[in-house]
PDB file of N, CA, C and O in Angstrom:
ATOM      1  N   MET A   1     165.795  48.939  41.418  1.00  0.00           N
ATOM      2  CA  MET A   1     166.377  48.155  42.470  1.00  0.00           C
ATOM      3  C   MET A   1     166.061  46.663  42.325  1.00  0.00           C
ATOM      4  O   MET A   1     166.730  45.828  42.935  1.00  0.00           O
ATOM      5  N   ILE A   2     165.062  46.330  41.534  1.00  0.00           N
ATOM      6  CA  ILE A   2     164.765  44.914  41.309  1.00  0.00           C
ATOM      7  C   ILE A   2     165.934  44.262  40.585  1.00  0.00           C
ATOM      8  O   ILE A   2     166.243  43.098  40.839  1.00  0.00           O
ATOM      9  N   ALA A   3     166.592  44.997  39.685  1.00  0.00           N
ATOM     10  CA  ALA A   3     167.753  44.450  38.981  1.00  0.00           C
ATOM     11  C   ALA A   3     168.878  44.121  39.965  1.00  0.00           C
ATOM     12  O   ALA A   3     169.586  43.129  39.787  1.00  0.00           O
ATOM     13  N   LEU A   4     169.045  44.940  40.993  1.00  0.00           N
ATOM     14  CA  LEU A   4     170.061  44.679  42.005  1.00  0.00           C
ATOM     15  C   LEU A   4     169.737  43.397  42.773  1.00  0.00           C
ATOM     16  O   LEU A   4     170.630  42.604  43.068  1.00  0.00           O
ATOM     17  N   THR A   5     168.476  43.200  43.089  1.00  0.00           N
ATOM     18  CA  THR A   5     168.052  41.983  43.791  1.00  0.00           C
ATOM     19  C   THR A   5     168.280  40.759  42.918  1.00  0.00           C
ATOM     20  O   THR A   5     168.763  39.734  43.401  1.00  0.00           O
ATOM     21  N   VAL A   6     167.938  40.853  41.645  1.00  0.00           N
ATOM     22  CA  VAL A   6     168.160  39.736  40.719  1.00  0.00           C
ATOM     23  C   VAL A   6     169.654  39.432  40.616  1.00  0.00           C
ATOM     24  O   VAL A   6     170.053  38.268  40.589  1.00  0.00           O
ATOM     25  N   PHE A   7     170.476  40.477  40.559  1.00  0.00           N
ATOM     26  CA  PHE A   7     171.930  40.277  40.534  1.00  0.00           C
ATOM     27  C   PHE A   7     172.398  39.541  41.780  1.00  0.00           C
ATOM     28  O   PHE A   7     173.176  38.591  41.687  1.00  0.00           O
ATOM     29  N   GLU A   8     171.926  39.976  42.952  1.00  0.00           N
ATOM     30  CA  GLU A   8     172.365  39.358  44.200  1.00  0.00           C
ATOM     31  C   GLU A   8     172.005  37.877  44.248  1.00  0.00           C
ATOM     32  O   GLU A   8     172.829  37.043  44.622  1.00  0.00           O
ATOM     33  N   ILE A   9     170.785  37.559  43.873  1.00  0.00           N
ATOM     34  CA  ILE A   9     170.348  36.163  43.909  1.00  0.00           C
ATOM     35  C   ILE A   9     171.107  35.345  42.874  1.00  0.00           C
ATOM     36  O   ILE A   9     171.591  34.254  43.174  1.00  0.00           O
ATOM     37  N   GLY A  10     171.211  35.871  41.652  1.00  0.00           N
ATOM     38  CA  GLY A  10     171.924  35.156  40.592  1.00  0.00           C
ATOM     39  C   GLY A  10     173.390  34.955  40.915  1.00  0.00           C
ATOM     40  O   GLY A  10     173.929  33.867  40.711  1.00  0.00           O
ATOM     41  N   ALA A  11     174.035  35.988  41.413  1.00  0.00           N
ATOM     42  CA  ALA A  11     175.454  35.877  41.763  1.00  0.00           C
ATOM     43  C   ALA A  11     175.667  34.895  42.910  1.00  0.00           C
ATOM     44  O   ALA A  11     176.664  34.174  42.936  1.00  0.00           O
ATOM     45  N   SER A  12     174.737  34.867  43.851  1.00  0.00           N
ATOM     46  CA  SER A  12     174.850  33.912  44.955  1.00  0.00           C
ATOM     47  C   SER A  12     174.754  32.481  44.450  1.00  0.00           C
ATOM     48  O   SER A  12     175.534  31.619  44.856  1.00  0.00           O
ATOM     49  N   ILE A  13     173.801  32.229  43.568  1.00  0.00           N
ATOM     50  CA  ILE A  13     173.626  30.876  43.020  1.00  0.00           C
ATOM     51  C   ILE A  13     174.854  30.467  42.204  1.00  0.00           C
ATOM     52  O   ILE A  13     175.356  29.352  42.342  1.00  0.00           O
ATOM     53  N   ILE A  14     175.326  31.371  41.361  1.00  0.00           N
ATOM     54  CA  ILE A  14     176.498  31.074  40.534  1.00  0.00           C
ATOM     55  C   ILE A  14     177.728  30.822  41.412  1.00  0.00           C
ATOM     56  O   ILE A  14     178.523  29.926  41.131  1.00  0.00           O
ATOM     57  N   THR A  15     177.876  31.608  42.466  1.00  0.00           N
ATOM     58  CA  THR A  15     179.020  31.430  43.364  1.00  0.00           C
ATOM     59  C   THR A  15     178.983  30.067  44.037  1.00  0.00           C
ATOM     60  O   THR A  15     180.007  29.389  44.126  1.00  0.00           O
ATOM     61  N   VAL A  16     177.808  29.662  44.511  1.00  0.00           N
ATOM     62  CA  VAL A  16     177.672  28.355  45.157  1.00  0.00           C
ATOM     63  C   VAL A  16     178.060  27.249  44.178  1.00  0.00           C
ATOM     64  O   VAL A  16     178.833  26.354  44.519  1.00  0.00           O
ATOM     65  N   GLU A  17     177.528  27.313  42.977  1.00  0.00           N
ATOM     66  CA  GLU A  17     177.829  26.280  41.984  1.00  0.00           C
ATOM     67  C   GLU A  17     179.305  26.285  41.591  1.00  0.00           C
ATOM     68  O   GLU A  17     179.899  25.223  41.407  1.00  0.00           O
ATOM     69  N   PHE A  18     179.897  27.466  41.460  1.00  0.00           N
ATOM     70  CA  PHE A  18     181.305  27.576  41.094  1.00  0.00           C
ATOM     71  C   PHE A  18     182.198  26.953  42.166  1.00  0.00           C
ATOM     72  O   PHE A  18     183.089  26.161  41.858  1.00  0.00           O
ATOM     73  N   VAL A  19     181.955  27.313  43.414  1.00  0.00           N
ATOM     74  CA  VAL A  19     182.788  26.787  44.503  1.00  0.00           C
ATOM     75  C   VAL A  19     182.631  25.279  44.626  1.00  0.00           C
ATOM     76  O   VAL A  19     183.617  24.565  44.808  1.00  0.00           O
ATOM     77  N   LYS A  20     181.390  24.785  44.527  1.00  0.00           N
ATOM     78  CA  LYS A  20     181.166  23.338  44.621  1.00  0.00           C
ATOM     79  C   LYS A  20     181.827  22.599  43.456  1.00  0.00           C
ATOM     80  O   LYS A  20     182.406  21.530  43.652  1.00  0.00           O
ATOM     81  N   SER A  21     181.746  23.158  42.252  1.00  0.00           N
ATOM     82  CA  SER A  21     182.323  22.485  41.082  1.00  0.00           C
ATOM     83  C   SER A  21     183.853  22.459  41.113  1.00  0.00           C
ATOM     84  O   SER A  21     184.481  21.650  40.430  1.00  0.00           O
ATOM     85  N   HIS A  22     184.441  23.344  41.906  1.00  0.00           N
ATOM     86  CA  HIS A  22     185.889  23.378  42.027  1.00  0.00           C
ATOM     87  C   HIS A  22     186.372  22.706  43.319  1.00  0.00           C
ATOM     88  O   HIS A  22     187.480  22.967  43.787  1.00  0.00           O
ATOM     89  N   GLY A  23     185.533  21.845  43.881  1.00  0.00           N
ATOM     90  CA  GLY A  23     185.943  21.033  45.020  1.00  0.00           C
ATOM     91  C   GLY A  23     185.715  21.637  46.386  1.00  0.00           C
ATOM     92  O   GLY A  23     186.147  21.061  47.384  1.00  0.00           O
ATOM     93  N   GLY A  24     185.056  22.770  46.466  1.00  0.00           N
ATOM     94  CA  GLY A  24     184.790  23.386  47.764  1.00  0.00           C
ATOM     95  C   GLY A  24     183.659  22.688  48.494  1.00  0.00           C
ATOM     96  O   GLY A  24     182.815  22.040  47.876  1.00  0.00           O
ATOM     97  N   SER A  25     183.645  22.822  49.796  1.00  0.00           N
ATOM     98  CA  SER A  25     182.577  22.225  50.599  1.00  0.00           C
ATOM     99  C   SER A  25     181.304  23.070  50.487  1.00  0.00           C
ATOM    100  O   SER A  25     181.342  24.216  50.040  1.00  0.00           O
ATOM    101  N   ASP A  26     180.182  22.484  50.899  1.00  0.00           N
ATOM    102  CA  ASP A  26     178.921  23.229  50.894  1.00  0.00           C
ATOM    103  C   ASP A  26     179.026  24.459  51.782  1.00  0.00           C
ATOM    104  O   ASP A  26     178.560  25.539  51.420  1.00  0.00           O
ATOM    105  N   PHE A  27     179.643  24.288  52.950  1.00  0.00           N
ATOM    106  CA  PHE A  27     179.766  25.407  53.883  1.00  0.00           C
ATOM    107  C   PHE A  27     180.557  26.556  53.260  1.00  0.00           C
ATOM    108  O   PHE A  27     180.129  27.709  53.321  1.00  0.00           O
ATOM    109  N   SER A  28     181.703  26.248  52.663  1.00  0.00           N
ATOM    110  CA  SER A  28     182.505  27.320  52.063  1.00  0.00           C
ATOM    111  C   SER A  28     181.777  27.961  50.883  1.00  0.00           C
ATOM    112  O   SER A  28     181.909  29.162  50.645  1.00  0.00           O
ATOM    113  N   ALA A  29     181.009  27.160  50.146  1.00  0.00           N
ATOM    114  CA  ALA A  29     180.247  27.708  49.018  1.00  0.00           C
ATOM    115  C   ALA A  29     179.230  28.740  49.496  1.00  0.00           C
ATOM    116  O   ALA A  29     179.098  29.809  48.900  1.00  0.00           O
ATOM    117  N   TYR A  30     178.509  28.419  50.574  1.00  0.00           N
ATOM    118  CA  TYR A  30     177.515  29.366  51.080  1.00  0.00           C
ATOM    119  C   TYR A  30     178.169  30.577  51.726  1.00  0.00           C
ATOM    120  O   TYR A  30     177.620  31.677  51.667  1.00  0.00           O
ATOM    121  N   MET A  31     179.314  30.397  52.333  1.00  0.00           N
ATOM    122  CA  MET A  31     179.994  31.550  52.913  1.00  0.00           C
ATOM    123  C   MET A  31     180.498  32.499  51.809  1.00  0.00           C
ATOM    124  O   MET A  31     180.386  33.717  51.947  1.00  0.00           O
ATOM    125  N   TRP A  32     181.048  31.949  50.722  1.00  0.00           N
ATOM    126  CA  TRP A  32     181.484  32.793  49.604  1.00  0.00           C
ATOM    127  C   TRP A  32     180.296  33.479  48.935  1.00  0.00           C
ATOM    128  O   TRP A  32     180.427  34.585  48.410  1.00  0.00           O
ATOM    129  N   SER A  33     179.140  32.821  48.955  1.00  0.00           N
ATOM    130  CA  SER A  33     177.968  33.406  48.302  1.00  0.00           C
ATOM    131  C   SER A  33     177.427  34.617  49.057  1.00  0.00           C
ATOM    132  O   SER A  33     176.523  35.292  48.565  1.00  0.00           O
ATOM    133  N   LEU A  34     177.957  34.900  50.228  1.00  0.00           N
ATOM    134  CA  LEU A  34     177.554  36.096  50.970  1.00  0.00           C
ATOM    135  C   LEU A  34     178.097  37.379  50.347  1.00  0.00           C
ATOM    136  O   LEU A  34     177.588  38.464  50.628  1.00  0.00           O
ATOM    137  N   LEU A  35     179.110  37.270  49.515  1.00  0.00           N
ATOM    138  CA  LEU A  35     179.727  38.476  48.937  1.00  0.00           C
ATOM    139  C   LEU A  35     178.746  39.301  48.108  1.00  0.00           C
ATOM    140  O   LEU A  35     178.677  40.519  48.270  1.00  0.00           O
ATOM    141  N   ALA A  36     177.990  38.657  47.226  1.00  0.00           N
ATOM    142  CA  ALA A  36     177.060  39.411  46.363  1.00  0.00           C
ATOM    143  C   ALA A  36     175.994  40.152  47.167  1.00  0.00           C
ATOM    144  O   ALA A  36     175.762  41.329  46.892  1.00  0.00           O
ATOM    145  N   PRO A  37     175.330  39.527  48.152  1.00  0.00           N
ATOM    146  CA  PRO A  37     174.352  40.284  48.930  1.00  0.00           C
ATOM    147  C   PRO A  37     174.968  41.404  49.763  1.00  0.00           C
ATOM    148  O   PRO A  37     174.340  42.443  49.967  1.00  0.00           O
ATOM    149  N   ILE A  38     176.185  41.199  50.242  1.00  0.00           N
ATOM    150  CA  ILE A  38     176.837  42.269  51.007  1.00  0.00           C
ATOM    151  C   ILE A  38     177.131  43.458  50.093  1.00  0.00           C
ATOM    152  O   ILE A  38     176.881  44.606  50.461  1.00  0.00           O
ATOM    153  N   ILE A  39     177.658  43.181  48.913  1.00  0.00           N
ATOM    154  CA  ILE A  39     177.920  44.256  47.950  1.00  0.00           C
ATOM    155  C   ILE A  39     176.614  44.929  47.543  1.00  0.00           C
ATOM    156  O   ILE A  39     176.549  46.155  47.448  1.00  0.00           O
ATOM    157  N   GLY A  40     175.571  44.129  47.301  1.00  0.00           N
ATOM    158  CA  GLY A  40     174.268  44.690  46.937  1.00  0.00           C
ATOM    159  C   GLY A  40     173.693  45.562  48.034  1.00  0.00           C
ATOM    160  O   GLY A  40     173.117  46.614  47.758  1.00  0.00           O
ATOM    161  N   ALA A  41     173.846  45.130  49.280  1.00  0.00           N
ATOM    162  CA  ALA A  41     173.344  45.930  50.405  1.00  0.00           C
ATOM    163  C   ALA A  41     174.078  47.256  50.507  1.00  0.00           C
ATOM    164  O   ALA A  41     173.470  48.290  50.786  1.00  0.00           O
ATOM    165  N   LEU A  42     175.388  47.226  50.281  1.00  0.00           N
ATOM    166  CA  LEU A  42     176.158  48.468  50.323  1.00  0.00           C
ATOM    167  C   LEU A  42     175.772  49.411  49.185  1.00  0.00           C
ATOM    168  O   LEU A  42     175.654  50.619  49.387  1.00  0.00           O
ATOM    169  N   VAL A  43     175.575  48.854  47.992  1.00  0.00           N
ATOM    170  CA  VAL A  43     175.153  49.680  46.850  1.00  0.00           C
ATOM    171  C   VAL A  43     173.779  50.287  47.120  1.00  0.00           C
ATOM    172  O   VAL A  43     173.560  51.474  46.880  1.00  0.00           O
ATOM    173  N   TYR A  44     172.854  49.464  47.620  1.00  0.00           N
ATOM    174  CA  TYR A  44     171.500  49.949  47.907  1.00  0.00           C
ATOM    175  C   TYR A  44     171.542  51.053  48.963  1.00  0.00           C
ATOM    176  O   TYR A  44     170.888  52.086  48.818  1.00  0.00           O
ATOM    177  N   TRP A  45     172.309  50.828  50.016  1.00  0.00           N
ATOM    178  CA  TRP A  45     172.394  51.829  51.072  1.00  0.00           C
ATOM    179  C   TRP A  45     173.027  53.120  50.557  1.00  0.00           C
ATOM    180  O   TRP A  45     172.585  54.214  50.910  1.00  0.00           O
ATOM    181  N   ALA A  46     174.062  52.996  49.723  1.00  0.00           N
ATOM    182  CA  ALA A  46     174.721  54.186  49.181  1.00  0.00           C
ATOM    183  C   ALA A  46     173.778  55.009  48.305  1.00  0.00           C
ATOM    184  O   ALA A  46     173.867  56.236  48.265  1.00  0.00           O
ATOM    185  N   ARG A  47     172.878  54.328  47.607  1.00  0.00           N
ATOM    186  CA  ARG A  47     171.955  55.049  46.715  1.00  0.00           C
ATOM    187  C   ARG A  47     170.744  55.601  47.448  1.00  0.00           C
ATOM    188  O   ARG A  47     170.235  56.659  47.076  1.00  0.00           O
ATOM    189  N   THR A  48     170.264  54.905  48.492  1.00  0.00           N
ATOM    190  CA  THR A  48     169.017  55.304  49.130  1.00  0.00           C
ATOM    191  C   THR A  48     169.150  55.758  50.573  1.00  0.00           C
ATOM    192  O   THR A  48     168.245  56.404  51.102  1.00  0.00           O
ATOM    193  N   ARG A  49     170.247  55.435  51.209  1.00  0.00           N
ATOM    194  CA  ARG A  49     170.478  55.697  52.637  1.00  0.00           C
ATOM    195  C   ARG A  49     169.435  54.996  53.522  1.00  0.00           C
ATOM    196  O   ARG A  49     169.099  55.481  54.603  1.00  0.00           O
ATOM    197  N   HIS A  50     168.937  53.860  53.051  1.00  0.00           N
ATOM    198  CA  HIS A  50     167.994  53.034  53.811  1.00  0.00           C
ATOM    199  C   HIS A  50     168.436  51.584  53.738  1.00  0.00           C
ATOM    200  O   HIS A  50     169.075  51.158  52.776  1.00  0.00           O
ATOM    201  N   ALA A  51     168.086  50.838  54.767  1.00  0.00           N
ATOM    202  CA  ALA A  51     168.330  49.399  54.746  1.00  0.00           C
ATOM    203  C   ALA A  51     167.222  48.736  53.927  1.00  0.00           C
ATOM    204  O   ALA A  51     166.148  49.309  53.747  1.00  0.00           O
ATOM    205  N   SER A  52     167.486  47.547  53.444  1.00  0.00           N
ATOM    206  CA  SER A  52     166.515  46.850  52.610  1.00  0.00           C
ATOM    207  C   SER A  52     166.198  45.489  53.198  1.00  0.00           C
ATOM    208  O   SER A  52     167.096  44.723  53.547  1.00  0.00           O
ATOM    209  N   GLY A  53     164.911  45.199  53.302  1.00  0.00           N
ATOM    210  CA  GLY A  53     164.474  43.895  53.792  1.00  0.00           C
ATOM    211  C   GLY A  53     164.841  42.774  52.844  1.00  0.00           C
ATOM    212  O   GLY A  53     165.157  41.671  53.290  1.00  0.00           O
ATOM    213  N   ALA A  54     164.807  43.031  51.546  1.00  0.00           N
ATOM    214  CA  ALA A  54     165.160  42.005  50.566  1.00  0.00           C
ATOM    215  C   ALA A  54     166.626  41.611  50.707  1.00  0.00           C
ATOM    216  O   ALA A  54     166.964  40.429  50.641  1.00  0.00           O
ATOM    217  N   ARG A  55     167.485  42.588  50.897  1.00  0.00           N
ATOM    218  CA  ARG A  55     168.903  42.280  51.062  1.00  0.00           C
ATOM    219  C   ARG A  55     169.149  41.502  52.341  1.00  0.00           C
ATOM    220  O   ARG A  55     169.957  40.573  52.361  1.00  0.00           O
ATOM    221  N   ALA A  56     168.464  41.871  53.397  1.00  0.00           N
ATOM    222  CA  ALA A  56     168.597  41.136  54.661  1.00  0.00           C
ATOM    223  C   ALA A  56     168.106  39.701  54.504  1.00  0.00           C
ATOM    224  O   ALA A  56     168.689  38.778  55.072  1.00  0.00           O
ATOM    225  N   ALA A  57     167.039  39.512  53.739  1.00  0.00           N
ATOM    226  CA  ALA A  57     166.522  38.158  53.519  1.00  0.00           C
ATOM    227  C   ALA A  57     167.488  37.306  52.720  1.00  0.00           C
ATOM    228  O   ALA A  57     167.645  36.118  53.002  1.00  0.00           O
ATOM    229  N   ILE A  58     168.140  37.896  51.727  1.00  0.00           N
ATOM    230  CA  ILE A  58     169.117  37.153  50.928  1.00  0.00           C
ATOM    231  C   ILE A  58     170.308  36.756  51.799  1.00  0.00           C
ATOM    232  O   ILE A  58     170.785  35.624  51.717  1.00  0.00           O
ATOM    233  N   LEU A  59     170.787  37.679  52.628  1.00  0.00           N
ATOM    234  CA  LEU A  59     171.873  37.347  53.550  1.00  0.00           C
ATOM    235  C   LEU A  59     171.444  36.252  54.526  1.00  0.00           C
ATOM    236  O   LEU A  59     172.206  35.327  54.809  1.00  0.00           O
ATOM    237  N   ALA A  60     170.225  36.366  55.032  1.00  0.00           N
ATOM    238  CA  ALA A  60     169.717  35.354  55.971  1.00  0.00           C
ATOM    239  C   ALA A  60     169.650  33.985  55.311  1.00  0.00           C
ATOM    240  O   ALA A  60     169.973  32.974  55.934  1.00  0.00           O
ATOM    241  N   PHE A  61     169.234  33.951  54.059  1.00  0.00           N
ATOM    242  CA  PHE A  61     169.169  32.690  53.317  1.00  0.00           C
ATOM    243  C   PHE A  61     170.536  32.014  53.268  1.00  0.00           C
ATOM    244  O   PHE A  61     170.665  30.828  53.569  1.00  0.00           O
ATOM    245  N   ASN A  62     171.545  32.779  52.890  1.00  0.00           N
ATOM    246  CA  ASN A  62     172.886  32.211  52.769  1.00  0.00           C
ATOM    247  C   ASN A  62     173.454  31.806  54.127  1.00  0.00           C
ATOM    248  O   ASN A  62     174.092  30.759  54.246  1.00  0.00           O
ATOM    249  N   LEU A  63     173.227  32.627  55.151  1.00  0.00           N
ATOM    250  CA  LEU A  63     173.719  32.279  56.482  1.00  0.00           C
ATOM    251  C   LEU A  63     173.010  31.052  57.036  1.00  0.00           C
ATOM    252  O   LEU A  63     173.651  30.192  57.638  1.00  0.00           O
ATOM    253  N   ARG A  64     171.693  30.957  56.843  1.00  0.00           N
ATOM    254  CA  ARG A  64     170.965  29.775  57.307  1.00  0.00           C
ATOM    255  C   ARG A  64     171.420  28.528  56.570  1.00  0.00           C
ATOM    256  O   ARG A  64     171.564  27.466  57.176  1.00  0.00           O
ATOM    257  N   SER A  65     171.642  28.645  55.290  1.00  0.00           N
ATOM    258  CA  SER A  65     172.112  27.502  54.512  1.00  0.00           C
ATOM    259  C   SER A  65     173.448  27.010  55.041  1.00  0.00           C
ATOM    260  O   SER A  65     173.647  25.807  55.209  1.00  0.00           O
ATOM    261  N   ALA A  66     174.363  27.932  55.303  1.00  0.00           N
ATOM    262  CA  ALA A  66     175.674  27.553  55.844  1.00  0.00           C
ATOM    263  C   ALA A  66     175.526  26.931  57.227  1.00  0.00           C
ATOM    264  O   ALA A  66     176.206  25.956  57.547  1.00  0.00           O
ATOM    265  N   ALA A  67     174.643  27.489  58.046  1.00  0.00           N
ATOM    266  CA  ALA A  67     174.445  26.952  59.397  1.00  0.00           C
ATOM    267  C   ALA A  67     173.866  25.545  59.360  1.00  0.00           C
ATOM    268  O   ALA A  67     174.301  24.678  60.118  1.00  0.00           O
ATOM    269  N   VAL A  68     172.891  25.307  58.487  1.00  0.00           N
ATOM    270  CA  VAL A  68     172.293  23.974  58.380  1.00  0.00           C
ATOM    271  C   VAL A  68     173.319  22.976  57.885  1.00  0.00           C
ATOM    272  O   VAL A  68     173.392  21.861  58.400  1.00  0.00           O
ATOM    273  N   VAL A  69     174.111  23.354  56.898  1.00  0.00           N
ATOM    274  CA  VAL A  69     175.136  22.465  56.367  1.00  0.00           C
ATOM    275  C   VAL A  69     176.178  22.168  57.445  1.00  0.00           C
ATOM    276  O   VAL A  69     176.632  21.032  57.583  1.00  0.00           O
ATOM    277  N   MET A  70     176.549  23.184  58.199  1.00  0.00           N
ATOM    278  CA  MET A  70     177.537  22.991  59.246  1.00  0.00           C
ATOM    279  C   MET A  70     176.991  22.108  60.375  1.00  0.00           C
ATOM    280  O   MET A  70     177.717  21.281  60.927  1.00  0.00           O
ATOM    281  N   ALA A  71     175.720  22.287  60.711  1.00  0.00           N
ATOM    282  CA  ALA A  71     175.133  21.507  61.799  1.00  0.00           C
ATOM    283  C   ALA A  71     174.983  20.039  61.424  1.00  0.00           C
ATOM    284  O   ALA A  71     175.349  19.154  62.198  1.00  0.00           O
ATOM    285  N   ASN A  72     174.446  19.782  60.239  1.00  0.00           N
ATOM    286  CA  ASN A  72     174.230  18.396  59.826  1.00  0.00           C
ATOM    287  C   ASN A  72     173.841  18.399  58.360  1.00  0.00           C
ATOM    288  O   ASN A  72     172.709  18.745  58.023  1.00  0.00           O
ATOM    289  N   SER A  73     174.741  18.028  57.504  1.00  0.00           N
ATOM    290  CA  SER A  73     174.493  18.105  56.068  1.00  0.00           C
ATOM    291  C   SER A  73     173.435  17.114  55.597  1.00  0.00           C
ATOM    292  O   SER A  73     172.924  17.257  54.487  1.00  0.00           O
ATOM    293  N   SER A  74     173.090  16.112  56.406  1.00  0.00           N
ATOM    294  CA  SER A  74     172.071  15.156  55.989  1.00  0.00           C
ATOM    295  C   SER A  74     170.672  15.587  56.410  1.00  0.00           C
ATOM    296  O   SER A  74     169.703  14.869  56.162  1.00  0.00           O
ATOM    297  N   PHE A  75     170.556  16.736  57.034  1.00  0.00           N
ATOM    298  CA  PHE A  75     169.258  17.210  57.516  1.00  0.00           C
ATOM    299  C   PHE A  75     168.561  18.006  56.406  1.00  0.00           C
ATOM    300  O   PHE A  75     168.357  19.214  56.528  1.00  0.00           O
ATOM    301  N   GLN A  76     168.203  17.311  55.328  1.00  0.00           N
ATOM    302  CA  GLN A  76     167.714  17.957  54.112  1.00  0.00           C
ATOM    303  C   GLN A  76     166.342  18.606  54.272  1.00  0.00           C
ATOM    304  O   GLN A  76     166.078  19.620  53.626  1.00  0.00           O
ATOM    305  N   ASN A  77     165.461  18.062  55.106  1.00  0.00           N
ATOM    306  CA  ASN A  77     164.145  18.676  55.283  1.00  0.00           C
ATOM    307  C   ASN A  77     164.258  20.076  55.871  1.00  0.00           C
ATOM    308  O   ASN A  77     163.584  20.997  55.409  1.00  0.00           O
ATOM    309  N   ALA A  78     165.093  20.244  56.872  1.00  0.00           N
ATOM    310  CA  ALA A  78     165.278  21.578  57.459  1.00  0.00           C
ATOM    311  C   ALA A  78     165.897  22.519  56.441  1.00  0.00           C
ATOM    312  O   ALA A  78     165.530  23.692  56.371  1.00  0.00           O
ATOM    313  N   PHE A  79     166.822  22.017  55.662  1.00  0.00           N
ATOM    314  CA  PHE A  79     167.469  22.835  54.643  1.00  0.00           C
ATOM    315  C   PHE A  79     166.452  23.314  53.611  1.00  0.00           C
ATOM    316  O   PHE A  79     166.436  24.490  53.247  1.00  0.00           O
ATOM    317  N   ALA A  80     165.606  22.404  53.143  1.00  0.00           N
ATOM    318  CA  ALA A  80     164.586  22.762  52.145  1.00  0.00           C
ATOM    319  C   ALA A  80     163.594  23.772  52.712  1.00  0.00           C
ATOM    320  O   ALA A  80     163.256  24.744  52.036  1.00  0.00           O
ATOM    321  N   TRP A  81     163.122  23.564  53.932  1.00  0.00           N
ATOM    322  CA  TRP A  81     162.172  24.505  54.531  1.00  0.00           C
ATOM    323  C   TRP A  81     162.813  25.865  54.772  1.00  0.00           C
ATOM    324  O   TRP A  81     162.154  26.895  54.628  1.00  0.00           O
ATOM    325  N   THR A  82     164.074  25.878  55.134  1.00  0.00           N
ATOM    326  CA  THR A  82     164.784  27.146  55.318  1.00  0.00           C
ATOM    327  C   THR A  82     164.824  27.913  54.010  1.00  0.00           C
ATOM    328  O   THR A  82     164.596  29.122  53.990  1.00  0.00           O
ATOM    329  N   GLN A  83     165.111  27.224  52.922  1.00  0.00           N
ATOM    330  CA  GLN A  83     165.151  27.887  51.625  1.00  0.00           C
ATOM    331  C   GLN A  83     163.782  28.425  51.228  1.00  0.00           C
ATOM    332  O   GLN A  83     163.675  29.557  50.756  1.00  0.00           O
ATOM    333  N   ILE A  84     162.740  27.629  51.413  1.00  0.00           N
ATOM    334  CA  ILE A  84     161.388  28.051  51.052  1.00  0.00           C
ATOM    335  C   ILE A  84     160.973  29.285  51.850  1.00  0.00           C
ATOM    336  O   ILE A  84     160.435  30.236  51.284  1.00  0.00           O
ATOM    337  N   MET A  85     161.217  29.274  53.139  1.00  0.00           N
ATOM    338  CA  MET A  85     160.807  30.400  53.982  1.00  0.00           C
ATOM    339  C   MET A  85     161.599  31.665  53.653  1.00  0.00           C
ATOM    340  O   MET A  85     161.051  32.767  53.693  1.00  0.00           O
ATOM    341  N   THR A  86     162.867  31.516  53.333  1.00  0.00           N
ATOM    342  CA  THR A  86     163.672  32.688  53.011  1.00  0.00           C
ATOM    343  C   THR A  86     163.297  33.266  51.654  1.00  0.00           C
ATOM    344  O   THR A  86     163.268  34.486  51.494  1.00  0.00           O
ATOM    345  N   VAL A  87     163.012  32.417  50.679  1.00  0.00           N
ATOM    346  CA  VAL A  87     162.558  32.917  49.380  1.00  0.00           C
ATOM    347  C   VAL A  87     161.229  33.659  49.535  1.00  0.00           C
ATOM    348  O   VAL A  87     161.021  34.692  48.900  1.00  0.00           O
ATOM    349  N   ALA A  88     160.345  33.147  50.362  1.00  0.00           N
ATOM    350  CA  ALA A  88     159.079  33.843  50.616  1.00  0.00           C
ATOM    351  C   ALA A  88     159.337  35.216  51.239  1.00  0.00           C
ATOM    352  O   ALA A  88     158.686  36.195  50.875  1.00  0.00           O
ATOM    353  N   ALA A  89     160.276  35.287  52.170  1.00  0.00           N
ATOM    354  CA  ALA A  89     160.616  36.576  52.783  1.00  0.00           C
ATOM    355  C   ALA A  89     161.205  37.536  51.754  1.00  0.00           C
ATOM    356  O   ALA A  89     160.928  38.735  51.789  1.00  0.00           O
ATOM    357  N   MET A  90     162.018  37.011  50.838  1.00  0.00           N
ATOM    358  CA  MET A  90     162.579  37.861  49.794  1.00  0.00           C
ATOM    359  C   MET A  90     161.486  38.413  48.889  1.00  0.00           C
ATOM    360  O   MET A  90     161.515  39.587  48.519  1.00  0.00           O
ATOM    361  N   LEU A  91     160.519  37.566  48.531  1.00  0.00           N
ATOM    362  CA  LEU A  91     159.433  38.030  47.679  1.00  0.00           C
ATOM    363  C   LEU A  91     158.617  39.108  48.355  1.00  0.00           C
ATOM    364  O   LEU A  91     158.205  40.069  47.706  1.00  0.00           O
ATOM    365  N   VAL A  92     158.377  38.969  49.633  1.00  0.00           N
ATOM    366  CA  VAL A  92     157.667  40.011  50.379  1.00  0.00           C
ATOM    367  C   VAL A  92     158.500  41.286  50.412  1.00  0.00           C
ATOM    368  O   VAL A  92     157.956  42.387  50.323  1.00  0.00           O
ATOM    369  N   GLY A  93     159.824  41.142  50.539  1.00  0.00           N
ATOM    370  CA  GLY A  93     160.710  42.296  50.609  1.00  0.00           C
ATOM    371  C   GLY A  93     160.806  43.073  49.308  1.00  0.00           C
ATOM    372  O   GLY A  93     161.002  44.288  49.333  1.00  0.00           O
ATOM    373  N   ILE A  94     160.670  42.393  48.155  1.00  0.00           N
ATOM    374  CA  ILE A  94     160.813  43.120  46.883  1.00  0.00           C
ATOM    375  C   ILE A  94     159.481  43.486  46.251  1.00  0.00           C
ATOM    376  O   ILE A  94     159.446  44.179  45.234  1.00  0.00           O
ATOM    377  N   THR A  95     158.391  43.028  46.841  1.00  0.00           N
ATOM    378  CA  THR A  95     157.074  43.370  46.299  1.00  0.00           C
ATOM    379  C   THR A  95     156.745  44.814  46.642  1.00  0.00           C
ATOM    380  O   THR A  95     156.745  45.179  47.818  1.00  0.00           O
ATOM    381  N   PRO A  96     156.465  45.643  45.645  1.00  0.00           N
ATOM    382  CA  PRO A  96     156.145  47.038  45.933  1.00  0.00           C
ATOM    383  C   PRO A  96     154.812  47.158  46.660  1.00  0.00           C
ATOM    384  O   PRO A  96     153.906  46.361  46.415  1.00  0.00           O
ATOM    385  N   PRO A  97     154.675  48.132  47.545  1.00  0.00           N
ATOM    386  CA  PRO A  97     153.407  48.318  48.251  1.00  0.00           C
ATOM    387  C   PRO A  97     152.299  48.722  47.275  1.00  0.00           C
ATOM    388  O   PRO A  97     152.548  49.402  46.279  1.00  0.00           O
ATOM    389  N   SER A  98     151.097  48.299  47.573  1.00  0.00           N
ATOM    390  CA  SER A  98     149.986  48.629  46.666  1.00  0.00           C
ATOM    391  C   SER A  98     149.293  49.907  47.068  1.00  0.00           C
ATOM    392  O   SER A  98     148.340  50.325  46.411  1.00  0.00           O
TER     393      SER A  98
END
């Protein structure tokens, strides 16, 4: 399942860069980047019949990014802290229990 998480994160990043490079706004880029985590969550649920905290964190990251951009694109400190906190949540979500 770690490969699925890596796919979701990588696909989200690639989607954001693709949309931005083709003239899309930051908001639309983050909204399109929700597709990979949604597909990943469905695949994970279909295989395990359980929800995943890592998938929820990835979705939260993209939704928060879109919300911050929509609220005020010049508010870079909040955007950076949102990313840091969400990545930390993702790492906690994919770390296997000891």
